[in-house]
Backbone bond lengths (Angstrom), bond angles and torsions (degrees), N, CA, C in turn:
res aa  C-N    CA-C-N  psi(-1)  N-CA   C-N-CA  omega(-1)  CA-C   N-CA-C  phi
1 M - - - 1.453 - - 1.527 107.87 -
2 P 1.332 119.57 126.38 1.452 120.87 -177.39 1.531 111.09 -71.49
3 A 1.328 114.72 146.28 1.459 120.13 178.60 1.523 109.36 -69.82
4 Q 1.319 115.59 146.36 1.465 120.62 -179.67 1.529 108.30 -77.92
5 S 1.313 116.45 135.94 1.461 119.87 -179.72 1.517 110.04 -69.51
6 P 1.358 117.60 151.90 1.475 119.59 178.02 1.519 112.32 -57.86
7 L 1.325 116.64 -33.62 1.459 119.86 179.53 1.525 110.91 -64.87
8 A 1.339 117.28 -42.21 1.465 120.95 -179.85 1.518 110.81 -66.07
9 S 1.339 117.01 -41.60 1.464 118.82 -178.87 1.524 111.10 -69.21
10 S 1.347 117.76 -34.95 1.466 118.95 178.96 1.528 110.45 -70.75
11 S 1.334 118.43 -34.99 1.466 119.31 178.05 1.525 110.01 -70.85
12 A 1.340 117.08 -33.40 1.466 119.67 176.72 1.522 110.20 -66.49
13 S 1.338 117.25 -40.66 1.456 118.93 -179.86 1.529 110.54 -70.99
14 R 1.344 118.39 -32.46 1.463 120.47 174.39 1.521 109.74 -64.05
15 G 1.349 116.14 -40.53 1.462 119.67 178.15 1.510 111.60 -62.95
16 L 1.338 116.21 -39.83 1.457 120.52 178.02 1.518 109.98 -65.91
17 R 1.336 116.40 -43.07 1.465 120.01 178.52 1.526 110.64 -64.47
18 A 1.313 117.48 -33.07 1.462 119.96 179.76 1.529 110.95 -71.96
19 A 1.324 117.39 -30.71 1.461 121.04 -178.86 1.525 111.77 -77.35
20 F 1.334 117.30 -32.86 1.458 122.69 -178.73 1.518 108.96 -118.35
21 L 1.326 116.56 128.25 1.459 121.26 -177.32 1.520 110.68 -116.28
22 T 1.334 116.02 141.47 1.460 121.18 172.46 1.523 108.45 -72.52
23 V 1.320 116.16 173.08 1.460 120.04 178.59 1.531 110.12 -58.50
24 K 1.329 116.45 -45.03 1.473 119.93 -179.76 1.519 111.16 -62.12
25 D 1.344 117.01 -45.94 1.464 120.41 -179.72 1.528 111.44 -65.51
26 A 1.334 116.75 -39.95 1.466 120.38 178.43 1.526 110.43 -65.19
27 A 1.335 116.10 -40.10 1.467 119.80 178.30 1.523 110.45 -63.39
28 D 1.328 116.76 -42.89 1.468 120.33 176.78 1.524 110.46 -61.51
29 Y 1.326 116.50 -43.46 1.468 122.48 -179.05 1.526 110.92 -60.31
30 L 1.342 116.05 -39.76 1.466 121.18 -177.34 1.528 112.87 -89.24
31 G 1.327 117.18 -10.10 1.460 120.06 -177.43 1.517 112.66 74.81
32 L 1.321 116.29 32.09 1.462 122.83 -179.59 1.523 109.76 -120.24
33 S 1.310 116.74 173.88 1.458 119.52 173.75 1.531 108.68 -89.72
34 P 1.334 117.47 151.12 1.470 119.75 175.27 1.528 111.38 -57.50
35 H 1.331 116.72 -34.58 1.468 120.19 179.21 1.531 111.05 -59.48
36 T 1.332 116.78 -41.25 1.467 120.38 178.73 1.523 110.45 -59.86
37 L 1.330 117.70 -43.80 1.467 120.13 178.89 1.525 111.30 -64.59
38 Y 1.336 117.95 -38.96 1.470 120.28 177.43 1.523 111.09 -63.75
39 V 1.337 116.92 -41.83 1.472 120.64 179.17 1.521 109.82 -64.97
40 W 1.333 116.60 -46.21 1.469 119.70 178.86 1.519 110.82 -60.48
41 R 1.323 117.50 -41.73 1.476 120.48 179.70 1.528 109.79 -62.10
42 H 1.323 116.69 -43.65 1.469 121.06 178.99 1.532 110.92 -60.81
43 R 1.325 116.71 -37.89 1.471 122.16 -179.43 1.527 112.65 -86.72
44 R 1.329 116.55 0.49 1.475 123.07 -176.80 1.528 110.92 59.80
45 Q 1.342 115.20 43.65 1.456 122.60 176.84 1.522 107.44 -120.15
46 G 1.303 115.84 178.53 1.456 120.40 173.96 1.514 113.34 75.29
47 P 1.323 115.99 -167.14 1.461 120.60 -176.34 1.532 111.48 -69.95
48 P 1.330 117.06 151.59 1.468 120.03 -179.77 1.524 111.17 -67.45
49 S 1.335 114.89 140.85 1.459 121.57 178.40 1.526 108.26 -136.76
50 F 1.309 116.19 171.96 1.459 120.97 179.43 1.517 108.58 -155.62
51 R 1.317 116.00 167.53 1.462 121.66 176.86 1.521 108.81 -99.12
52 M 1.333 115.63 137.61 1.457 120.48 -176.66 1.529 109.85 -129.38
53 G 1.307 114.87 139.19 1.458 120.70 172.30 1.514 113.91 83.03
54 P 1.337 115.04 173.62 1.466 119.84 -176.47 1.530 113.38 -65.73
55 R 1.332 117.11 -26.13 1.463 120.14 178.82 1.521 112.18 -87.18
56 G 1.319 116.82 -7.39 1.466 121.12 176.41 1.510 114.13 67.28
57 R 1.334 116.46 42.24 1.467 119.96 178.80 1.520 110.44 -68.16
58 V 1.307 116.84 137.55 1.462 121.60 177.44 1.524 107.33 -74.70
59 M 1.325 115.83 128.37 1.456 121.84 -177.42 1.523 110.03 -132.03
60 Y 1.313 114.21 160.27 1.461 122.62 177.62 1.519 108.14 -130.69
61 R 1.324 117.06 139.47 1.460 121.35 171.75 1.525 107.45 -83.48
62 R 1.333 116.51 133.03 1.461 119.94 179.00 1.535 110.09 -58.85
63 E 1.333 117.29 -40.76 1.477 119.59 -179.25 1.529 110.91 -64.84
64 S 1.334 118.21 -32.23 1.467 121.00 177.00 1.524 111.00 -70.24
65 L 1.331 116.18 -37.07 1.467 119.37 176.63 1.524 110.31 -64.09
66 D 1.334 116.28 -43.05 1.468 119.93 178.80 1.526 111.08 -62.87
67 A 1.337 116.94 -41.65 1.472 120.79 178.77 1.527 110.45 -65.52
68 W 1.330 116.79 -39.55 1.464 120.98 178.94 1.527 110.33 -64.41
69 I 1.334 116.76 -41.45 1.467 120.84 177.99 1.529 109.67 -61.66
70 R 1.337 117.73 -44.50 1.470 120.81 178.84 1.525 110.44 -61.06
71 A 1.325 117.33 -41.23 1.468 120.61 179.25 1.528 110.82 -64.02
72 Q 1.338 117.12 -37.78 1.466 120.55 177.46 1.518 110.42 -64.35
73 E 1.325 116.31 -41.04 1.470 120.33 178.85 1.518 111.23 -63.48
74 L 1.332 117.06 -42.03 1.463 120.89 -178.78 1.522 112.03 -68.96
75 A 1.336 117.12 -27.06 1.463 120.85 -178.53 1.521 112.46 -86.41
76 D 1.321 117.80 -5.14 1.461 121.79 -177.06 1.530 109.64 -101.66
77 S 1.318 116.76 124.69 1.464 120.69 -176.32 1.524 112.45 -67.70
78 R 1.335 117.80 -19.27 1.461 119.20 179.29 1.523 111.83 -75.77
79 S 1.348 117.27 -29.57 1.459 118.89 178.85 1.532 111.78 -103.28
80 N 1.319 117.85 -15.50 1.460 122.03 177.63 1.522 106.73 -117.12
81 T 1.310 115.97 95.63 1.467 120.09 -173.50 1.528 113.45 -63.37
82 S 1.333 117.50 -20.38 1.467 118.05 178.46 1.532 111.31 -68.64
83 L 1.325 118.33 -17.61 1.462 121.67 178.05 1.527 112.67 -95.50
84 S 1.308 117.20 1.20 1.463 120.49 -176.57 1.518 110.65 -62.00
85 P 1.324 117.07 129.90 1.470 119.07 177.95 1.524 112.19 -65.10
86 L 1.316 116.93 -18.80 1.467 119.99 178.62 1.524 111.65 -72.70
87 K 1.322 117.54 -19.18 1.465 121.00 178.99 1.525 112.32 -93.41
88 A 1.310 117.21 -4.49 1.463 120.60 -178.08 1.521 110.01 -68.10
89 V 1.304 116.45 141.25 1.462 122.06 177.25 1.524 107.77 -77.55
90 P 1.335 116.54 126.16 1.471 118.65 -179.57 1.522 110.58 -61.39
91 Q 1.315 115.51 138.73 1.458 120.81 178.22 1.515 108.79 -101.50
92 Q 1.326 115.12 143.63 1.458 119.24 178.54 1.518 108.77 -79.97
93 R 1.300 113.68 143.59 1.457 119.02 178.00 1.513 109.82 -76.55
94 S 1.295 114.80 142.74 1.461 118.02 174.05 1.527 107.88 -85.99
95 S 1.323 115.94 154.53 1.461 118.48 179.87 1.507 109.10 -68.68
96 R 1.304 114.86 148.18 1.472 119.54 -178.86 1.511 112.12 -84.97
97 M 1.305 116.12 -15.99 1.457 119.68 -177.52 1.524 108.71 -88.90
98 P 1.322 117.49 120.04 1.478 119.03 177.29 1.518 110.72 -69.53
99 D 1.326 114.66 148.36 1.463 119.09 177.37 1.522 109.48 -67.83
100 A 1.333 116.07 135.96 1.455 120.52 -178.29 1.484 111.99 -91.58
């Protein structure tokens, strides 16, 4: 079996690093502070994360961050026009007086 060239192994490790992001890298990717991600993780909010390796570093999958961003867009009425309150069908008020 031929030995893998240093160039191939470095591109493989870059690919691995691109797939998994540290808290700092994920914060940069999302345009947030690392502190915000730590607070969200503590509150079980924000994008999904996990611990990796013997030291238990908090990591994020890039694909999970992208999916989380898409979910945020779909939940926002400004980017998802189907959720716009201006498109809601007005509801009739019920009378306040109960039938006797």
